[in-house]
C-alpha positions as CSV (number, residue, x, y, z in Angstrom):
1,M,51.8,4.5,-156.1
2,Y,50.2,2.6,-158.9
3,D,49.6,-0.3,-156.4
4,L,47.8,2.1,-154.1
5,I,45.4,3.2,-156.9
6,S,45.1,-0.4,-158.0
7,E,44.1,-1.5,-154.5
8,F,41.7,1.4,-154.2
9,N,40.0,0.3,-157.4
10,K,39.6,-3.2,-155.9
11,K,37.9,-1.6,-152.9
12,N,40.7,-2.7,-150.6
13,E,40.1,-0.7,-147.4
14,A,43.8,-0.9,-146.5
15,S,44.4,1.6,-149.3
16,Y,42.1,4.2,-147.8
17,R,44.3,5.5,-145.0
18,P,47.4,6.1,-147.2
19,I,45.3,7.9,-149.8
20,F,43.7,10.0,-147.1
21,D,47.1,10.8,-145.6
22,L,48.5,11.7,-149.0
23,F,45.7,14.0,-150.2
24,Y,43.7,15.3,-147.2
25,K,45.8,18.4,-146.4
26,Q,45.9,19.5,-150.0
27,I,42.2,19.0,-150.5
28,F,41.4,20.8,-147.2
29,L,43.6,23.8,-148.2
30,Y,42.0,23.9,-151.7
31,C,38.5,23.9,-150.1
32,Y,39.6,26.6,-147.6
33,R,40.7,28.9,-150.4
34,I,37.3,28.6,-152.0
35,L,35.2,28.8,-148.8
36,G,37.3,30.9,-146.5
37,D,36.0,29.0,-143.5
38,R,38.0,26.4,-141.7
39,D,35.0,24.3,-140.5
40,E,33.3,24.3,-143.8
41,A,36.5,23.4,-145.6
42,E,37.1,20.6,-143.2
43,D,33.5,19.3,-143.7
44,V,33.8,19.4,-147.5
45,A,37.2,17.7,-147.5
46,I,36.0,14.9,-145.3
47,G,32.9,14.6,-147.5
48,V,35.1,14.2,-150.6
49,F,36.9,11.3,-149.0
50,S,33.7,9.7,-147.7
51,A,32.3,9.8,-151.2
52,M,35.5,8.3,-152.6
53,F,35.7,5.5,-150.1
54,S,32.0,4.7,-150.3
55,G,32.6,2.8,-153.5
56,K,30.8,5.3,-155.6
57,Y,33.9,6.1,-157.7
58,R,36.3,3.5,-159.1
59,D,38.5,2.6,-162.0
60,F,41.2,5.2,-161.9
61,A,44.1,4.6,-164.3
62,D,46.8,6.1,-162.1
63,L,47.5,8.5,-159.3
64,P,47.3,11.8,-161.4
65,S,43.8,10.8,-162.7
66,F,42.7,10.1,-159.1
67,K,44.2,13.4,-157.9
68,S,42.5,15.3,-160.7
69,F,39.2,13.7,-159.9
70,I,39.2,14.4,-156.2
71,Y,40.1,18.0,-156.8
72,K,37.1,18.2,-159.2
73,V,34.8,16.7,-156.6
74,A,36.2,19.0,-153.9
75,K,35.7,22.1,-156.1
76,N,32.1,21.1,-157.0
77,N,31.2,20.4,-153.4
78,A,32.8,23.6,-152.2
79,L,31.0,25.7,-154.9
80,N,27.7,24.0,-154.1
81,L,28.2,25.0,-150.4
82,V,29.0,28.6,-151.5
83,K,25.7,28.6,-153.5
84,L,23.8,27.1,-150.6
85,N,25.2,29.7,-148.2
86,K,24.3,32.5,-150.6
87,R,20.8,31.2,-150.9
88,R,20.5,31.0,-147.1
89,A,21.8,34.5,-146.6
90,L,19.4,35.8,-149.3
91,R,16.5,34.0,-147.7
92,Y,17.5,35.4,-144.3
93,S,17.8,38.9,-145.7
94,K,14.3,38.6,-147.3
95,Q,12.8,37.4,-144.0
96,Q,14.4,40.3,-142.2
97,L,13.1,42.8,-144.8
98,E,9.6,41.3,-144.6
99,S,9.6,41.6,-140.9
100,I,10.6,45.2,-141.1
101,E,8.0,45.9,-143.8
102,F,5.2,44.4,-141.8
103,E,5.9,46.6,-138.8
104,T,2.7,48.6,-138.6
105,A,2.2,52.2,-137.7
106,E,0.8,51.0,-134.4
107,H,4.0,49.1,-133.6
108,Q,6.0,52.2,-134.5
109,L,3.9,54.3,-132.1
110,I,4.3,51.8,-129.3
111,K,8.0,51.7,-129.8
112,E,8.2,55.5,-129.8
113,E,6.2,55.7,-126.6
114,L,8.5,53.2,-125.0
115,I,11.5,55.1,-125.9
116,K,10.0,58.3,-124.6
117,E,9.1,56.6,-121.4
118,M,12.6,55.1,-121.1
119,L,14.1,58.6,-121.6
120,R,11.8,60.0,-118.9
121,K,12.9,57.3,-116.5
122,I,16.5,57.9,-117.2
123,E,16.0,61.5,-116.2
124,E,14.7,60.3,-112.8
125,L,18.0,58.5,-112.0
126,P,20.4,60.1,-109.5
127,A,22.6,62.7,-111.1
128,D,25.9,60.8,-111.2
129,C,24.2,57.6,-112.2
130,R,22.2,59.4,-114.9
131,R,25.3,61.1,-116.3
132,I,27.3,57.8,-116.5
133,F,24.3,55.9,-117.9
134,K,23.8,58.4,-120.7
135,M,27.5,58.5,-121.5
136,I,27.5,54.7,-121.9
137,H,24.2,54.1,-123.6
138,L,23.3,57.2,-125.4
139,E,26.7,58.6,-126.3
140,E,28.2,55.1,-126.7
141,M,31.3,56.0,-124.8
142,K,33.6,53.4,-123.3
143,P,33.8,53.0,-119.5
144,I,37.5,53.7,-119.5
145,D,37.0,57.0,-121.4
146,I,34.2,58.0,-119.0
147,A,36.4,57.2,-116.0
148,R,39.1,59.5,-117.4
149,I,36.7,62.4,-118.2
150,L,35.0,62.2,-114.8
151,N,38.2,61.4,-112.9
152,I,36.8,58.3,-111.3
153,S,37.7,54.6,-111.4
154,V,36.4,52.3,-114.1
155,S,34.8,50.1,-111.5
156,T,32.8,53.1,-110.3
157,V,31.6,53.6,-113.9
158,Y,30.5,50.0,-114.0
159,V,28.8,50.1,-110.6
160,Q,26.9,53.3,-111.5
161,N,25.8,51.8,-114.9
162,M,24.6,48.6,-113.2
163,R,22.6,50.7,-110.6
164,G,21.1,52.6,-113.5
165,L,20.1,49.5,-115.3
166,Q,18.6,47.9,-112.2
167,S,16.7,51.1,-111.4
168,L,15.3,51.3,-115.0
169,K,14.2,47.7,-114.9
170,L,12.2,48.3,-111.8
171,K,10.8,51.6,-113.0
172,M,9.8,50.1,-116.4
173,K,7.9,47.2,-114.8
174,H,5.5,49.7,-113.1
């Protein structure tokens, strides 16, 4: 193994594949434990080896020092990604909060009027269609449960719901 590290230190590309094969799975699993996401762990692990093989790091005394170093690089890169993901999530949350805060009273009134209009239009649907539509969309029931309660087939529930949706689309356009 000393020869492998010695060849790596000399920038011998023939040493890269055996080193990758020896450590990739371990580094990937280590990153996965930190990140909890397979794709991100894979990206970080590949990035570690890309950095190692780029010539940026050299002069390792032996295999244990090399192994220790790549684990440190993997840990730092994974933790940096965790921080980045947290910043992104925080930024996204702030944007969502700002968009909610900037909703004006006028927007709220328009939304309320649209909801009232939609409820009026739902009441204009044929009785069976209206009943099924309300059960699905207002009571949030599952089609299979509705079928059992009304003693009809699930496909009938889907058909009635689709008819209701189509009818509401047409009615709301006018």
